Every structure is written in C-alpha cells, then in structure tokens.
N, C-alpha and C positions, 0 to 999 in steps of 0.2 A: 504494500500498499504507498502513498505517495503522499509523503506531507504537503497540504494545501499552501499554495506557495503566500496567498493572502495572510497566513500568519506569522509568517518568515521573518519578519524582525522580530515580535514578542516569543519564538524559540530560540533567537540566539541570546537571549538575557533573561529570559523569565523561568528556562526549565529547570536551574537551579539543581541539576542534578537528575532529574526525574524526566521518564521520557517524554518525549511532546510529541505532542498531538498525533497520536498512535501508531509512531516509530518505534520496528524494534527496538531493543537495546543489543548491542553487543557486547560481546565475550571477548577478552583479551587474552584467556589461557590459551596456554600448547595445545594445537590441535592433535586427538590421538593419531590419527592418518596422516600421510605425506599428503603431498600435492604429487599426484602421478606424474612420472618422468614426462611425457607427451602432452602432457596438459601446460601450454603458455602461461607465464607467469609474468602480470603488470603490476609493477608499485609506481604510486604516486607518488610526488615530491612535492610541498605545497611550501613557497615562503614568501612572507611577508611583505619585501622589498625586492624585488627582481631585479631591479636596475644596479642595486650593491655592490660592492666586489665580492664580500665574505657570502654572500646568498650564492652568485654566480661560481663560485669555488667550491660553493657544497655543492652543489647541482654538478659541476665537471668532476669531482671526484665520487661521486655517487654513479654518474655517468661511467667510471672507469672501473667499478662496481659492476654495473652492468654490460657491460664487453667481457667482463673477466667473467665472468657465470655465466651468463648467456640470457636474462631476463630481460624484458622492453621498461624501459623507464619513461614514466610523463612527468615533464616539469611542467608545474602553472605556477603562476604566481594571485595570490590571495591578499588582497591589499584591505579588505573587510569582512565584516564577519557574511555580509547576503553575497560575497562570491566566493569567499570560502566552500559556504556551503551547494554554492552552484557548481563548483568546481570539484566537490566532490562527488555530486548527479554524474556530471561528465565521468569523471573516473569509473562510477560505476556501470555507466552505461558501456563503459571499453572493455567492462570485465575485470578490473585490477584487485587483484588480493590484499593488498598493502596500501599503508598510506602514512607517510614519513611528514610530519610538517611542525613547518614554526609559523606559530598562528598572528597575527595583526593586533588581538586579543586573549589575553591569557582566559577573561572569563569565559569566552565560548567555549573552554572545553569539555563540559557535559552537551552540548549542544553538535560538535564536532564528533564524538566518541557515540550518539544516537546515530545522526545522521550516518556517519560511516557502517554503524553497525545495520543499517538498511539492505547493507553490500554485502555481509561477510565480512568489512574489509578489518584487517590488522592497523593495528593504531601505535603509532609509534612518534612521540611529541621529539623535538629537536629546539635545542636552543635557550627556550621560552616555555616553562615547563605550566598545564592548563591547573588553575584553580575552582574549584566546587564555587556554589552559590554562597557556602560562607565564607569565601577568600581563602579556603584550605587548600593546599595541593594536591591534586587526584592522584592516586594509584595507576596512571597508566605507563608503559613501557618511556623513557628518555634520556636523552643524552643531553649534556650541558655544561657548565663552565663551573671551575669552584670557584664562586665567585667573589667571595669574602677574602678569600683566601689571594686573586689574585686583586685586588681591589687593597691587600695590605704588600702586595709584589709593588704595584704601585704609590704608595707612601714613602714601602724600604726606599726606591730608588730616589723619588724627591728630598727625600732628608738626606742620602749621599750626596749628592748633587751639588746639596745646597751646602752641605760640608765643604765639597772641595770648593767649591768658590769663595765660601770664606763668609756665608752673610751673617747679619746680624740677624736675631728672630725679632729683634725689637721694628726694623725694618722691615720686614718680611708679613707679608699674608697667602696667604690660600683663596682660592677663587674656586668652588667646586659647584657647577650648575647640576641639579638634583632629578632624576625622573621619578617618583614615588611610583607610578600607578604600575610602574615593574618591577616583580620582586629581585631579579637579578641587575636590573639597574639599580637599584637601593641599594644591593649587597655589595655591588662593587664599590659604590661612592663611602658607605658604610665604612669600610674595609679600609681605605685610603685614607678616612680620618683620622680612627681606629689606631693603623697604625701610626699614623703622625704626631698622633698625638703618646703615645707608648714611647719613641723614641724621645719625646722633650720636647716635642712641637707646643707653644701656647693654643692650649685650645681656642682663648679666647681670639686666634689669630686665624681661626679658621669660618672663610662666608661663606654662604650657600645661598642658591638661589631657584626657585625651579623652571623648568624648561618642560615648553608644552608640546615638545614631539623630540624623535631620539634623531637628529638633524643639526646640522651645524647654522643653520640659522638661530635653531631655539636655544642654542648652546650661544650663538655672539648677543644674543638680544637679553638670555641670560646675565652673563659675565656683564652688561654693559649699565643693567643695574648694577653688580656691584663697584663695578669702576668709579661709577659717579657717586655712591656713595664712602669709598674710602681714598679721596684724591690725593692723601697722604702718605701712601705705601709706596714704598723704593722701588721693593722686587717681590714677584708674583711666582708664586706656586699656582699649577694648576692641573687638576683635575676630574673627572668625569665617567660617567657609562662607555663612552664610548670614544674611537679618533671624533667622532663627526664633533663631539660635546666638548673636547681639548682643541680641535681646530678653532671652532668657532668661538673659543675663550678666548687665542692667540690673537686670534685677525681683531678683535676686542680691545683687548689691550693695546694692538699696534698702532689702532684707530685713536686712542689714546696715549701715545706718542712713546711707547715704551718699545724698546728693542731687544736681540736677542740675550744679549748679556742682562739683562734684567727681568729673563721670564725661563722659569723652568716648566715645561709643559709634557704630562708624558697620559699617553692615549692606553685605549686597551682595542684591540682587533688586529691591529697590523699592518693592518689594507688601507685602508683612505690616508693616514698618516706619511704615508710614503712620499706620496706629493711631496712631502716639506723637505723630504729629507733629498729628491732627488734637483730642489734649486739651486745654485748656484752656490749660494753662504746659507751659513746655518742661519734657521728661526726658533721661535723662542716654542716650537713642537720640537721638543726635547728626547724623547724616546715613545715607544707604545710597547703594550703587552701583546705579544703573538699568538691568541689562539688558534690554536688549528680547524682550518675546516676542512682542513684531508680527516679526520676522524669522525667529523661531526657531517661530514658528505657520504666517504666511503663505509666507514665503520656502521654507521644507520644502513646503509643500503645493504651492505653484507646482512647485516644480524635478521635483517627482515627475508632478504633469501633465506637462509636460513630456517628462518621461520617457518615459512609459507612450505618450504620445499623437503624441509626435512624434520618436519617437527619439533627442530629446539628451540625454545621458548627462550629468546634473549635477557641480560642482566636488566633486573626491573629499574639500576639505574647509573648511567655511568657520569661521570664527571672529569676532566679534562682540565690542565694547568696550561700556564703558558711560561715565551720566553720571553724576557727584555731586548728589544732590538735598539739599537740606535743607528745616525746615521755611517756610523764605523762601520758596523756590523750586518746591514739589514740586508743585503744582498747574499749575503754568503747564507743567512738563517734562510730566509726564504728559498732560496735554491734548496737546499736542505731538506725543507719539509715541503719540495714540488712546486712552489708556487710560482717562481719564476724559469 
C-alpha cells in the first residue's frame, strides 16, 4: 500500500517513531536467508548535499565497492524531507534492497525507516545519526565520526599552534560558530571548547554564535557578529563544525582587517579547506582534521552488500577518527587516503 502524498509533510515530522499512515514497518535485523546468486543487488546512496566534495567522495568510494563486488549503486541527492521520501520510492521502483543515507534532517529518521520498510530495504545511516520523536538516537546501523574526539583534536591543535606563536591569552580569543540542531556538529564544537579549556585557555575568552546553515556564508555571518562585539581582540582562534564554518570565520576576520599572522583557523573535513592551502600565500585557515570519505563510502557500501548478499549483519555502530592536515602535508596525506 502506498502512503497518500497529501500526508507527506505530516509523515516526515509527525510519525515520531510510529508507522505512518499505513506504511509497513521495516525490520533491520539480519535476514535468515541470503540473496540468491543470480538476483541483481541494487543499493541506493542518498546524500544531503550532492554538490559538496565530501559527499562526492563518499559516492566515489562507494562506487569502487560496487565495481569490486558487482552490485548496482544508485547515487541520489536528498536535500529535504519530501525529496528523500520521493527518492526512496524511486529506489523501491528500481528494486533496491538496501539504502545508505546521510539525511538532511536527523528528525526524519522514523519516516525514512518506515518508507524504506515498504520495500523491505535495509537501512544504514552515514555521517548523521537519526533521532526519534523524543530527540534520542535511533538504533539503526550507523557509521559516523567520533565527533567529540575530533573536536578535541581541533582544540589541541589550536592550543599547540598558539603556543608556538607565543600568543598571550589576554590578547587572544576564540570565535566558534555553532550549529546546535545537528548533534554531531554540537559535539564537534563542544569538543574543541572542552579541549581549549582543559589546556588552560580562558573560558571567558571563548565566544560562540549560532549559524543558520552548515555552510560558509552562515559561518561568516555568525563570525561577523562576534567580531563586531569584540573589536579589542588582537589574535583569533577559529573553530567550527566543518571546513566551511571556519572558512567563513576566516573570511569575516579578513574583512575586519586581520591577517594570517593573527588568525589560527582549524576546520573539520579536509576537503573544502584545501582551496586555502593551494593559495600562493598562507591564510588564516591553518589546518583541518581530515575525516575519511573512503571509509564512509566504501565500507558502508561493502557492509550493505554483504548484509544483503550473505546475510552478514554489519556492526550497529562504527565511528571513525581523523588526521590533522596543514599546508605542509595535505597533498601527501590526501594521496595516501585515495583523494588525489
């Protein structure tokens, strides 16, 4: 039975873990039977920002798994809830047995599970974990990053570089755009703040401002608010949920007259920030924690393939870490990771 499209929006945000409007609920447990050898395996991979390098790399590595194991990979964008559910219907029409997804809104989790269940699709979330109607993490299969630990890496690297430059904490402050709506973003920025404070950075010199989206313009807008409020700061540390947030912060600081000698910006992702490493002269974007799209693409696709083909259920949770890259080592590290 198909869910009435007139109730689509309500199904997205009101299902709250309940089977919406007559859709059959999915079981994500390992099947007792394996996929017949001659039955084609189709796996969908939906991402929330298909134009971003991170997600394009996830697709690239997932395709490598598809080429290796001989299954069909369907790569789709899902930038909002309505499009995500429509794309799951699309995959269902193509006979997909598995869905890997980075959702544009973690609150869509119950609706995604229910819609995929109509087609007996196994579901594996990547990057961002689903939450239920009460705001609690759902128990689906998931690969994400050790967000708070990576935040700690950022805070540690900011402190170390500040010490190398001999900056006085009294002349220094930290600007950190935050994005509280996304749990992994919250954990990254909280981790950076925790580590700075643990190292001895004054907590009252750490300033935060909310950003509206997870992109560079929103990071820039949030940073501008902080820079106007604290015009007496000589040296700035900059952190955020991703490279884009920190790039936006660095651009805002440049607009306010700060040069690279007075900015230490460290992002997370290791993709978008590379553009600053490639500039002829150093910028305030000093480093990034490179997280692995190879693992998030290749491994999730392999997990899903063996779950479908062999009945081997993947781990419920897999968390990955990162590698600090700078202008000096980014080419070597990215090459080692299969990115260049």
